[in-house]
C-alpha angles and dihedrals in degrees: 000000000000092000090048091052090050091052092048091046090050092052092046091047092052091051091049088050090052092050092047092046094052092042091049092051092049089040094053091052089044092053089056089045089050092052092050091044089052090055092048094046093047093051093045092048093050094044099040108023124206094312093053092046088051089052090049091049094051093049089047091052090051089055092048092048095048094044091051094045097048097032090067090207094280093138094057094041089047090058090057093045093050092047092051092046091050092050088059092047094238104146093174090056090052090051091050091050090049092051093049091047091053096049093043095048093050091052094045092046092055090048091051093054090048092050093055091045092056098039098039098113093050094044091048092051092049095045102038102019088242136074090224093096094057093109091054090050090051092052096048084061085081090058089051092051094049093047093052093046091051089058095077099062091036090055092052093047092047095044088051088053092232090162094168092055091047090052093048091046090054092052095046092046093049092048093050091044091056095044092053104032101052098055091049092056093039094055100033104029113200089356087064095058096086096043088050090055090050091048091051091052093046096050091046090052091050091051091049092049092049096052094037090060090059091072109092110218128171117254112254134186114233118208119199091251091053090049094051094044094049091045090052091054092048093048095047093066093022091066090061090050091047091050090049093050091043092051092047094048091041091052090049090049094049092046091053090049090051090049092050091047095048104030108015136244094299089058089053088056091051090049091051092049094049092045093051094048094043091058102032095089098035090046096081091051093051090043091053089053092054094039102049110000097054095056091044092050092047090057092058100030094121093058102077096189094051092041093053092045092053091050092052091049093047093047093050094053093043093053093047091051097042103043101067093049093048092047090050092049090049093048096046099033096130092051094044093048091052092045096051097035125000142275088274088076096063091120089064094063099085089045091052091054093056090046088057091057091047092049092055091053088047091057088054095050101043100070090054091050091059089067089066092048096045091052092049094237092163101172094046091050093049096050094046091051092047092050091049092052092048093048094049095047092043094050091046091051090050098045103040094073091045105046103008125228092346087067090075089059093046088051091053094051092046090049092060094046088057096037094049092053092047095049091047090054092048098047091048087060093041101048107357090255119179131173114247116243091250092053093047090055092044094051094047091046098052096038089053093045091050092049092049092050090047091052090049097053093042100046108025126076112274102261095038090047091049092051091047091050094047091050090051090048092051091052091049092049092050093049093048094047092048091053096043092052087059092051104044120081110263091238090063090069115080109253095234093051097048097085092049095046094046091047095048093045094041089232129144113223115256122241110271109246 
């Protein structure tokens, strides 16, 4: 029994190491992306103010909405198809999927640009309550086209689990985005918002093409019947992804419209600022899930025991990585808001705090949701995404008139309480999934700690609330570090630091495997 435990522990340790390695690669690129995003956001906030940031946010939502609607989810379904083909060792099938993805994305991208060109006056009137922004809507059609076309090489890179290339692509794209976007806004002000969005899409497409060409695939001929059959397979699951993206972008669009109607354009800028900061730290963890975890899970989706074990492991690491950053953001929200934006965005601080609580709950729910995706349960995925969009928009509509802008943050946190419980119920029926005892304790501990810190900064006097929040953050950091040290391979910890770390954390070093 002892030897069996050692073997199981070794396997579990290696999987935790794999999760941490992929997350650290994506995380390192995301840190650089965050720094560059901070520069862009700071410059945009200073140059444009809340109204300009609100304008930027609405145009960005239009691009997201159109790209998700027209893209038909082929990028996400392509990731799954590539991962499954690679698990069987069929290189020619991967090449066929890549070819179909390229042709399909180019056609869909052109259609997306045409759609915005034709519907620009109506979209402008709906989004800005005036047709005067129609030209800007027409131009962002180019950003939609480029984003959809970039999806083909990204899907092949991601499905092939080339994590290093994805990390480098993120860094190169972020660097080019910053270099081109800031001068456009600096010289043209609000008139530079749309060109900056186009520049961001163009540089991201260039980076995707560059790294996509590094994958050596055999040349294959593609008959019309092969193209239509492969496209059919991509679109079957892709429609569910498209619907999910459309619902998410549509909900974001409607919420911004509700905020503008109830609170004004400046409030939309505050909402955009809080939303960006609330997700900027968690983003790399969620991105790592989609980048590496989703293809790995797809390859073992038919083995329920292995599938459920991988989800528990991924969730544990994700919570331990996310909780300290979210607690710190919650505690120091006024300072962080001023640092990233300016003192003009003070009204966004309470909203940011509620977003932090919601983001922690989101990290808990996401790994379970990938079971539905990996198993290809299209209808279940669609209806859960539809329900989530309806609940978030409905709660925002109810709470905005009652508590003002903060109601949008309360609605987001409440959404993920409800959504997490729903997904847990569904995946238990789908694969027999259950949280491990350790994960149940971990979720309850950090959710409770986040709620306690939130209550402190909202209800206590400023300095007392800050001290309370920083103490809670310190406790959360200590707990996360103590757990992560038990998960990482011993050789990852610098030799000279091991005695200090093990002494402070009261942890005996694990056997080197």
